[in-house]
C-alpha positions as CSV (number, residue, x, y, z in Angstrom):
1,M,-29.7,36.1,-19.2
2,N,-26.8,38.5,-20.0
3,D,-27.3,40.3,-16.7
4,L,-27.1,37.0,-14.9
5,L,-23.9,36.0,-16.7
6,V,-22.3,39.3,-15.8
7,Q,-23.2,38.7,-12.1
8,L,-21.7,35.2,-12.3
9,D,-18.5,36.5,-13.8
10,D,-18.1,38.9,-10.9
11,L,-18.0,36.0,-8.4
12,P,-14.8,34.1,-7.6
13,D,-14.3,30.5,-8.7
14,E,-14.8,29.2,-5.2
15,I,-18.3,30.7,-4.9
16,L,-19.3,29.6,-8.4
17,M,-18.2,26.0,-7.5
18,Y,-20.3,26.2,-4.3
19,I,-23.3,27.4,-6.2
20,F,-23.0,24.9,-9.1
21,K,-22.8,22.0,-6.7
22,K,-26.4,22.7,-5.7
23,F,-27.6,21.9,-9.3
24,Y,-28.0,18.6,-11.1
25,N,-25.0,18.0,-13.4
26,D,-27.1,17.6,-16.5
27,E,-29.0,20.8,-15.9
28,L,-25.8,22.7,-15.2
29,L,-24.0,21.4,-18.3
30,Y,-26.9,21.9,-20.6
31,S,-27.5,25.5,-19.4
32,L,-23.9,26.9,-19.1
33,M,-21.6,24.8,-21.3
34,D,-20.0,26.9,-24.0
35,V,-21.3,30.2,-22.6
36,N,-17.8,31.5,-22.1
37,Q,-14.3,30.1,-21.5
38,R,-14.2,30.7,-17.8
39,L,-17.5,28.8,-17.2
40,N,-16.2,26.0,-19.5
41,R,-13.1,25.6,-17.4
42,I,-15.1,25.3,-14.2
43,L,-17.7,23.0,-15.7
44,H,-15.0,20.6,-16.9
45,D,-14.1,19.9,-13.3
46,R,-14.6,16.2,-12.5
47,I,-17.2,17.2,-9.9
48,F,-19.6,18.0,-12.7
49,T,-18.6,15.5,-15.3
50,R,-17.8,12.3,-13.4
51,H,-21.4,11.3,-12.8
52,L,-24.1,12.1,-15.4
53,C,-27.8,11.2,-15.2
54,L,-29.6,11.8,-18.5
55,L,-33.2,11.1,-17.4
56,K,-36.0,12.5,-15.3
57,Y,-38.2,10.9,-12.7
58,C,-42.0,11.2,-12.5
59,R,-43.2,12.5,-9.1
60,I,-46.3,10.4,-9.2
61,D,-44.8,6.9,-9.5
62,N,-41.0,7.4,-9.8
63,S,-41.0,6.1,-13.3
64,T,-38.4,7.5,-15.7
65,I,-39.1,10.2,-18.3
66,P,-37.0,10.7,-21.4
67,L,-35.2,14.0,-21.8
68,Q,-36.7,16.3,-24.4
69,D,-35.3,15.8,-27.9
70,S,-33.7,19.2,-28.0
71,I,-31.9,18.6,-24.7
72,L,-30.7,15.2,-25.8
73,D,-29.6,16.6,-29.2
74,R,-27.4,19.2,-27.5
75,F,-25.8,16.6,-25.2
76,C,-25.1,14.1,-28.0
77,L,-23.8,16.7,-30.5
78,K,-22.1,19.3,-28.3
79,I,-21.5,18.3,-24.7
80,L,-20.7,14.6,-24.5
81,P,-17.9,14.7,-27.2
82,K,-16.1,17.2,-25.0
83,I,-16.5,15.5,-21.6
84,G,-16.9,11.8,-22.6
85,H,-13.3,11.0,-21.4
86,Q,-14.2,12.2,-17.9
87,I,-17.5,10.4,-17.4
88,E,-17.3,7.4,-15.0
89,T,-21.0,6.9,-14.3
90,L,-23.9,7.2,-16.8
91,S,-27.6,6.8,-15.9
92,L,-29.7,6.4,-19.0
93,E,-33.4,5.8,-19.9
94,R,-34.6,3.2,-22.5
95,T,-35.1,5.5,-25.4
96,S,-31.7,7.1,-25.3
97,I,-29.4,4.3,-24.3
98,E,-27.9,3.4,-27.7
99,R,-27.8,7.0,-29.0
100,V,-25.9,8.3,-25.9
101,L,-23.5,5.3,-25.8
102,R,-22.7,5.9,-29.5
103,A,-22.3,9.7,-29.2
104,T,-18.6,9.6,-28.2
105,N,-15.9,7.5,-26.6
106,Y,-16.1,6.8,-22.8
107,P,-12.7,5.4,-21.9
108,N,-13.3,5.8,-18.1
109,L,-16.9,4.6,-18.0
110,N,-17.2,1.9,-15.3
111,N,-20.6,2.4,-13.8
112,L,-23.7,2.0,-16.0
113,V,-27.3,2.5,-14.9
114,L,-30.0,1.4,-17.5
115,C,-33.6,2.4,-16.4
116,D,-37.0,1.3,-17.7
117,I,-35.6,-1.1,-20.2
118,D,-37.7,-3.9,-21.8
119,F,-36.9,-7.5,-22.8
120,K,-36.5,-6.7,-26.5
121,L,-33.9,-4.0,-25.9
122,A,-32.1,-6.0,-23.2
123,E,-31.8,-9.0,-25.5
124,S,-30.4,-6.8,-28.2
125,L,-28.1,-4.8,-25.9
126,F,-26.6,-7.8,-24.1
127,A,-26.4,-10.0,-27.1
128,E,-23.0,-11.7,-27.4
129,K,-22.2,-10.1,-30.7
130,N,-23.4,-6.6,-30.0
131,P,-20.4,-4.4,-30.8
132,L,-21.7,-1.6,-28.6
133,T,-21.8,-3.8,-25.5
134,H,-18.4,-5.3,-26.2
135,T,-16.8,-1.9,-26.4
136,F,-17.3,-1.7,-22.6
137,K,-16.8,-5.4,-21.8
138,N,-13.6,-4.8,-19.9
139,Q,-14.6,-1.4,-18.4
140,I,-17.9,-1.9,-16.7
141,T,-17.4,-2.8,-13.0
142,S,-20.9,-1.9,-11.8
143,L,-24.2,-2.4,-13.8
144,L,-27.8,-1.7,-12.7
145,T,-30.6,-2.9,-15.0
146,N,-34.0,-1.7,-14.1
147,F,-36.7,-3.4,-16.2
148,N,-40.0,-1.5,-16.8
149,K,-43.3,-2.5,-15.2
150,G,-44.7,-3.9,-18.4
151,N,-42.4,-6.9,-18.0
152,V,-44.5,-8.1,-15.0
153,L,-47.0,-9.6,-17.5
154,S,-44.4,-11.0,-19.8
155,P,-45.1,-14.6,-21.0
156,L,-41.6,-15.4,-19.9
157,G,-42.8,-15.3,-16.3
158,G,-39.6,-13.5,-15.4
159,V,-36.5,-12.0,-16.8
160,S,-35.1,-13.9,-19.8
161,P,-32.3,-16.3,-18.7
162,I,-30.3,-15.3,-21.7
163,I,-30.0,-11.7,-20.5
164,F,-28.8,-12.7,-17.1
165,R,-26.3,-15.2,-18.5
166,N,-24.9,-12.8,-21.1
167,I,-24.4,-10.0,-18.6
168,L,-22.3,-12.4,-16.5
169,T,-20.2,-13.6,-19.4
170,I,-19.8,-10.4,-21.4
171,F,-18.6,-8.1,-18.7
172,T,-15.4,-9.7,-17.6
173,N,-14.6,-7.3,-14.8
174,L,-18.0,-6.9,-13.4
175,Q,-17.9,-6.5,-9.6
176,C,-21.4,-5.2,-8.8
177,L,-24.7,-6.3,-10.5
178,K,-28.1,-4.9,-9.5
179,F,-30.5,-6.8,-11.7
180,N,-34.2,-6.2,-12.4
181,L,-35.0,-4.2,-9.3
182,S,-38.6,-3.1,-10.0
183,A,-40.3,-5.5,-12.3
184,S,-40.6,-9.3,-12.6
185,F,-38.4,-11.8,-10.9
186,L,-35.4,-13.9,-11.9
187,D,-36.6,-17.4,-12.0
188,A,-34.8,-20.7,-11.5
189,S,-34.4,-21.4,-15.2
190,A,-32.1,-18.3,-15.4
191,L,-30.0,-19.5,-12.6
192,H,-29.8,-23.0,-14.1
193,M,-28.7,-21.6,-17.4
194,A,-26.2,-19.3,-15.7
195,G,-24.7,-22.4,-14.1
196,E,-24.2,-24.0,-17.5
197,T,-21.8,-21.3,-18.6
198,A,-18.9,-19.5,-17.3
199,I,-19.7,-17.3,-14.3
200,C,-18.1,-13.9,-13.8
201,S,-15.5,-14.7,-11.2
202,T,-15.0,-11.0,-10.3
203,L,-18.5,-10.5,-9.1
204,L,-18.5,-9.4,-5.4
205,E,-21.9,-7.8,-5.0
206,L,-25.3,-8.9,-6.3
207,H,-28.7,-7.4,-5.9
208,V,-31.5,-9.6,-7.3
209,T,-35.2,-10.4,-7.1
210,V,-36.0,-14.1,-7.3
211,A,-39.2,-16.2,-7.3
212,N,-38.7,-18.1,-4.0
213,I,-36.2,-19.6,-1.6
214,E,-35.2,-22.3,-4.0
215,D,-33.8,-19.7,-6.4
216,C,-31.8,-18.1,-3.6
217,L,-30.3,-21.5,-2.8
218,Y,-29.2,-21.8,-6.4
219,I,-27.3,-18.5,-6.0
220,L,-25.6,-19.9,-2.9
221,D,-24.8,-23.4,-4.1
222,G,-21.2,-22.6,-5.0
223,R,-21.4,-20.8,-8.4
224,F,-21.1,-17.4,-6.7
225,D,-18.7,-18.4,-3.9
226,Q,-16.7,-15.2,-4.3
227,L,-19.7,-12.9,-3.4
228,R,-19.2,-10.6,-0.4
229,I,-22.5,-8.8,-0.6
230,L,-25.9,-10.2,-1.5
231,Y,-29.3,-8.5,-1.5
232,V,-32.2,-10.8,-2.3
233,T,-35.9,-10.0,-2.6
234,F,-38.2,-13.0,-2.7
235,Y,-41.1,-12.4,-5.0
236,G,-43.6,-15.3,-4.8
237,I,-44.8,-18.3,-2.8
238,F,-42.3,-20.5,-1.1
239,P,-42.3,-24.1,-2.2
240,D,-42.7,-27.3,-0.2
241,F,-39.3,-27.8,1.4
242,G,-39.8,-31.6,1.6
243,S,-39.0,-31.7,-2.1
244,I,-35.8,-29.6,-1.8
245,E,-32.4,-30.9,-1.0
246,H,-31.1,-28.1,1.3
247,K,-27.5,-27.2,0.7
248,K,-25.2,-27.6,3.7
249,K,-22.1,-25.9,2.3
250,M,-20.8,-23.0,4.4
251,L,-20.6,-19.5,2.9
252,P,-17.4,-18.1,4.5
253,N,-16.9,-15.3,2.0
254,L,-20.3,-13.6,2.5
255,R,-20.0,-10.5,4.6
256,I,-23.3,-8.6,4.0
257,F,-26.7,-10.3,3.5
258,S,-30.1,-8.7,3.1
259,L,-33.3,-10.6,2.7
260,Y,-36.7,-9.1,1.9
261,C,-39.7,-11.4,1.6
262,K,-42.7,-9.8,-0.1
263,R,-45.1,-12.5,1.0
264,Q,-45.7,-14.4,4.2
265,I,-43.3,-17.2,5.2
266,D,-44.8,-20.4,6.6
267,D,-41.6,-22.3,7.2
268,F,-39.2,-20.0,8.9
269,D,-37.4,-22.7,10.8
270,E,-37.0,-25.0,7.8
271,S,-36.0,-22.3,5.2
272,I,-34.6,-19.1,6.6
273,V,-32.8,-20.3,9.7
274,P,-30.8,-23.1,8.0
275,L,-29.8,-20.6,5.2
276,L,-28.5,-18.0,7.7
277,R,-26.6,-20.5,9.7
278,R,-24.3,-21.2,6.7
279,M,-23.0,-17.6,6.8
280,L,-20.5,-18.0,9.6
281,N,-18.4,-14.9,8.8
282,L,-21.3,-12.6,8.2
283,E,-20.8,-9.0,9.5
284,E,-24.0,-7.3,8.5
285,L,-27.5,-8.9,8.4
286,D,-30.8,-7.3,7.4
287,L,-34.1,-9.3,7.6
288,N,-37.4,-8.0,6.4
289,I,-40.0,-10.8,6.7
290,V,-43.6,-11.7,7.7
291,V,-43.7,-15.1,9.4
292,Q,-46.7,-17.4,10.2
293,C,-45.9,-18.9,13.6
294,Y,-47.7,-21.7,15.4
295,E,-46.4,-21.6,19.0
296,K,-44.7,-18.3,19.8
297,F,-43.8,-15.0,18.3
298,I,-40.3,-14.3,17.0
299,S,-38.5,-12.4,19.7
300,G,-34.9,-11.4,20.6
301,D,-34.4,-14.8,22.1
302,T,-35.4,-16.4,18.8
303,L,-32.9,-14.3,16.8
304,M,-30.1,-14.9,19.3
305,K,-30.5,-18.6,19.9
306,D,-31.5,-19.7,16.3
307,I,-29.3,-17.3,14.2
308,M,-26.9,-14.9,15.9
309,I,-24.8,-17.4,17.9
310,Y,-23.9,-19.0,14.6
311,M,-22.4,-15.7,13.3
312,P,-19.5,-14.7,15.6
313,Q,-18.4,-11.9,13.3
314,L,-21.8,-10.2,13.2
315,Y,-21.7,-6.6,14.4
316,K,-24.7,-5.0,12.7
317,L,-28.2,-6.5,12.7
318,T,-31.2,-4.6,11.3
319,F,-34.6,-6.2,10.9
320,N,-38.3,-5.7,10.4
321,I,-40.1,-8.8,11.4
322,C,-43.9,-9.4,11.7
323,S,-44.9,-12.7,13.2
324,I,-48.5,-13.9,13.1
325,I,-50.3,-16.5,15.2
326,N,-53.9,-17.7,14.5
327,H,-56.0,-17.7,17.6
328,G,-56.9,-21.3,17.0
329,D,-53.2,-22.2,17.5
330,Q,-52.6,-20.3,20.7
331,A,-54.8,-19.3,23.7
332,I,-52.4,-17.2,25.7
333,F,-50.1,-14.5,24.2
334,P,-47.1,-12.7,25.8
335,L,-47.4,-9.1,26.7
336,N,-45.5,-6.4,24.8
337,E,-43.3,-6.0,27.9
338,D,-42.3,-9.6,27.7
339,I,-41.1,-9.2,24.1
340,E,-39.2,-6.1,25.0
341,K,-37.3,-7.9,27.7
342,T,-35.9,-10.4,25.1
343,F,-33.9,-7.5,23.5
344,K,-32.0,-6.3,26.5
345,S,-28.8,-7.8,25.2
346,F,-29.1,-6.0,21.8
347,S,-27.0,-2.9,22.3
348,N,-26.4,-1.6,18.7
349,N,-29.9,-0.6,17.9
350,Q,-33.1,0.7,19.5
351,I,-35.7,-2.0,19.2
352,I,-39.4,-1.2,18.8
353,T,-42.0,-3.9,19.7
354,C,-45.7,-3.9,19.2
355,I,-48.4,-6.6,19.7
356,D,-51.8,-6.4,18.2
357,H,-54.8,-8.7,18.6
358,F,-57.5,-8.9,15.9
359,Q,-60.5,-10.7,17.4
360,E,-62.7,-10.5,14.3
361,E,-60.1,-11.9,11.9
362,G,-58.9,-14.4,14.6
363,F,-55.2,-13.7,14.7
364,S,-52.5,-11.7,16.6
365,Q,-49.3,-10.2,15.4
366,C,-46.0,-9.1,16.9
367,H,-44.1,-6.5,15.0
368,I,-40.4,-6.0,15.9
369,Y,-38.0,-3.7,14.1
370,S,-34.7,-1.9,14.6
371,Y,-34.9,1.8,14.7
372,P,-34.0,4.0,12.8
373,Y,-36.2,2.3,10.3
374,K,-34.6,2.1,6.8
375,L,-37.2,0.6,4.5
376,K,-39.4,2.6,2.1
377,V,-42.5,0.6,3.1
378,Y,-44.3,0.4,6.4
379,N,-47.4,-1.9,6.3
380,N,-50.4,-2.5,8.5
381,I,-50.0,0.3,11.0
382,T,-52.6,0.1,13.8
383,N,-53.8,2.4,16.6
384,N,-51.1,1.0,18.8
385,F,-48.5,2.7,16.6
386,L,-46.2,4.7,18.9
387,G,-45.1,7.3,16.4
388,G,-41.5,8.3,15.6
389,L,-39.8,9.8,12.6
390,F,-39.5,7.6,9.5
391,T,-37.9,9.8,6.8
392,S,-37.1,6.8,4.5
393,V,-40.7,5.6,4.3
394,T,-42.7,6.6,1.2
395,Q,-45.4,3.8,1.2
396,V,-47.7,3.4,4.2
397,S,-50.7,1.1,4.8
398,L,-53.1,1.3,7.8
399,Y,-55.1,-1.5,9.2
400,D,-57.2,-2.0,12.3
401,E,-60.5,-3.4,13.7
402,R,-60.8,-0.2,15.8
403,P,-61.6,3.1,14.1
404,F,-59.0,5.6,13.1
405,E,-59.7,9.0,14.6
406,H,-58.5,12.4,13.6
407,E,-55.5,12.5,15.9
408,F,-54.3,9.2,14.5
409,F,-54.0,10.7,11.0
410,R,-52.1,13.6,12.5
411,R,-49.6,11.1,14.1
412,I,-49.2,9.4,10.7
413,Q,-48.5,12.7,8.9
414,K,-45.9,13.7,11.5
415,S,-44.2,10.3,11.5
416,F,-44.0,9.9,7.7
417,P,-43.3,13.4,6.4
418,F,-42.2,12.1,2.9
419,M,-45.1,9.7,2.4
420,K,-46.1,9.3,-1.2
421,E,-48.6,6.4,-1.1
422,L,-51.2,5.8,1.6
423,T,-53.6,2.8,1.8
424,I,-56.3,2.6,4.4
425,N,-58.0,-0.7,5.4
426,N,-60.6,0.0,8.1
427,R,-64.3,-0.9,8.1
428,K,-65.2,0.7,11.5
429,A,-67.0,4.0,11.6
430,Q,-65.3,6.9,13.4
431,N,-66.5,7.5,17.0
432,N,-65.6,11.2,17.1
433,K,-66.8,12.2,13.7
434,Q,-69.3,14.8,15.0
435,L,-66.9,16.3,17.5
436,M,-64.3,16.6,14.8
437,K,-66.8,18.4,12.5
438,L,-67.7,20.8,15.3
439,N,-64.0,21.5,16.0
440,N,-63.5,22.1,12.2
441,D,-66.3,24.6,12.1
442,N,-64.9,26.4,15.1
443,Q,-61.4,26.5,13.6
444,I,-59.9,24.8,16.7
445,M,-58.0,22.1,14.9
446,S,-54.8,22.6,12.8
447,I,-54.6,21.4,9.3
448,I,-53.1,18.0,8.6
449,E,-51.0,18.4,5.4
450,Y,-50.0,15.5,3.3
451,R,-47.5,17.5,1.2
452,Y,-45.9,14.7,-0.9
453,L,-48.8,12.3,-1.2
454,T,-49.3,11.1,-4.8
455,R,-51.5,7.9,-4.3
456,L,-54.4,7.4,-1.9
457,N,-56.1,4.0,-1.8
458,I,-59.4,4.0,0.2
459,I,-61.1,1.1,-1.5
460,N,-61.4,-1.1,1.6
461,T,-62.6,1.5,4.1
462,H,-65.7,2.8,5.9
463,D,-67.5,5.7,4.3
464,D,-66.2,8.0,7.1
465,Y,-62.7,7.8,5.7
466,V,-63.8,8.5,2.2
467,E,-65.7,11.5,3.5
468,L,-62.7,12.6,5.6
469,F,-60.3,12.8,2.7
470,L,-62.8,14.3,0.3
471,F,-64.6,16.9,2.5
472,D,-62.7,17.6,5.7
473,T,-61.3,21.1,5.5
474,K,-58.6,20.1,8.0
475,I,-57.1,17.6,5.6
476,S,-54.8,19.2,3.0
477,L,-54.0,17.2,-0.1
478,P,-51.5,18.1,-2.9
479,N,-52.4,18.5,-6.5
480,N,-52.2,15.7,-9.1
481,L,-53.3,13.0,-6.6
482,H,-54.2,9.5,-7.8
483,L,-57.2,8.2,-5.9
484,C,-58.5,4.6,-5.7
485,A,-62.0,4.3,-4.1
486,D,-64.9,1.9,-4.0
487,Y,-67.6,3.0,-6.4
488,Q,-70.6,2.4,-4.1
489,S,-68.9,4.1,-1.1
490,L,-68.0,7.2,-3.2
491,K,-71.6,7.3,-4.5
492,R,-73.0,7.3,-1.0
493,V,-70.8,10.1,0.4
494,T,-71.3,12.3,-2.7
495,Y,-75.1,11.8,-2.6
496,D,-75.1,9.9,-5.9
497,F,-72.3,12.2,-7.3
498,T,-74.3,15.4,-6.8
499,R,-72.6,16.8,-3.6
500,D,-70.4,19.8,-4.4
501,I,-66.8,18.9,-3.5
502,T,-65.2,21.0,-6.2
503,R,-64.6,23.7,-3.6
504,N,-62.5,21.4,-1.5
505,H,-60.7,18.4,-3.0
506,S,-62.1,17.2,-6.3
507,S,-59.8,19.5,-8.3
508,K,-56.8,17.9,-6.5
509,F,-57.3,14.5,-8.2
510,A,-55.5,13.8,-11.4
511,A,-56.9,10.3,-11.7
512,L,-59.7,8.3,-10.1
513,Y,-59.7,4.5,-10.2
514,F,-62.8,2.4,-10.0
515,S,-63.6,-1.3,-10.5
516,T,-64.0,-2.2,-14.2
517,S,-67.5,-3.3,-13.5
518,H,-68.9,0.2,-13.0
519,K,-70.0,2.4,-15.8
520,I,-68.6,5.9,-15.9
521,D,-71.6,8.2,-16.3
522,E,-72.0,12.0,-16.6
523,H,-72.7,12.3,-12.8
524,I,-69.2,11.1,-12.0
525,K,-67.6,13.3,-14.6
526,N,-69.5,16.3,-13.3
527,C,-68.5,15.6,-9.8
528,F,-64.8,15.2,-10.8
529,P,-64.6,17.5,-13.8
530,H,-60.8,17.8,-13.7
531,T,-60.1,14.1,-13.1
532,F,-59.1,11.3,-15.5
533,I,-61.2,8.3,-14.6
534,R,-59.7,4.8,-15.0
535,C,-60.2,1.2,-14.0
536,F,-58.6,-0.2,-10.8
537,S,-56.3,-2.5,-12.6
538,D,-54.5,0.5,-14.1
539,F,-53.8,1.7,-10.5
540,V,-52.3,-1.6,-9.5
541,L,-50.1,-2.1,-12.5
542,S,-48.7,1.4,-12.4
543,K,-47.4,1.0,-8.9
């Protein structure tokens, strides 16, 4: 360590600054603060103290991990009192929030990120008489609250209305609120309650997850007229629009709107289209939806005639739209070339179109999206997938009624280099299985490496894909992988859990998830000696 410090002292300040910028601020401050006066002078630069993240992220599921007590002690007792006046942004984890906020004064703190918090802590923290919160009531302009996954099962059915209301009333200068991004949704009762009290008139940007379209209409019924930016995620089933009095008021102040529906929409023309037509001054629009159609797929003509002509200021449109038609509703479908032609007037993006027909399930789908693709999720990829580079995508699901061959999995690996979660839904046996095995034995084929994969779900697949990922020497999996598989399928391909796979992949699996109805016997444990075996519900809830 002393030799390293001597070498650092021999470098000019400019080089040290360049090197230090490569590190996380918390690691840098913890390691080098108070080593000597020169390093202290450099570390007190606002580049290293303005933004501070005092938490870690788990590679498996991106959950937050508290800092070690010894590290947190050093920050609260030695580091924060010296740099607190320079900190503008703090990112904190549930267990350390109150301690860090009480460690010193933060006169310039205006951005606060609170991760993995629960209802009990939030209700206490955002209580109207909490002196800690009121210390920052006039300072905080940006607040992100990320509730932990345990809140999904809360008897409240969503985030407590009191929390949402208090945030809006306590922080008098709040301009940006990102609320409850990963867990349960904000329900209508919260919005009703918010309407009964004073709304933060300074709020310009809101990111929120709601139950359905009705809750989105409450947000846009006049109480948040000052909003310029709105990101809404729908989390639930859409209601019967015959019972909803749709608001007709224009939304002239809204400039950026993003809509992400997690479930299928059955009433696009009655719900989404009227809502978008109210945003006459919108400049940026992002749509991510799955739509059940009855006559025709959503195309460029649909977007232009039903939506875009009502937005004369629109200059940026991004979308990821999958429209579905049941075969009973339609006999003749357009070709992919026909859909492509409807986007000829779209000049600001490359548009990808793909039509798939599923005879066994009795439906067809048309997937259209603007490229480059920005979402983290890409669902239901078929053999018609054209490839490309999708660096933002970390969650991928595959579905088809035709088998996935070896080259298809290579295409997936190349297209999604940072994929963390992979789900395979395919009940068809591979056609080229024996040829692939021969090529493997002859060392002809190169290895397909899923370097960042943390979760693999093969519960709804043919045995061939289970065998592929467990035994194929040309498939390379990372360590600490979480695997979800069908018990009977795994039993067959492992010859009743007697087949030796330790040499290949079994040691890679940190956890194996089965249905709760199956008994975990010694054969399974011997087959996967280094793996923690759990029930499937744990896999679902931890996502």
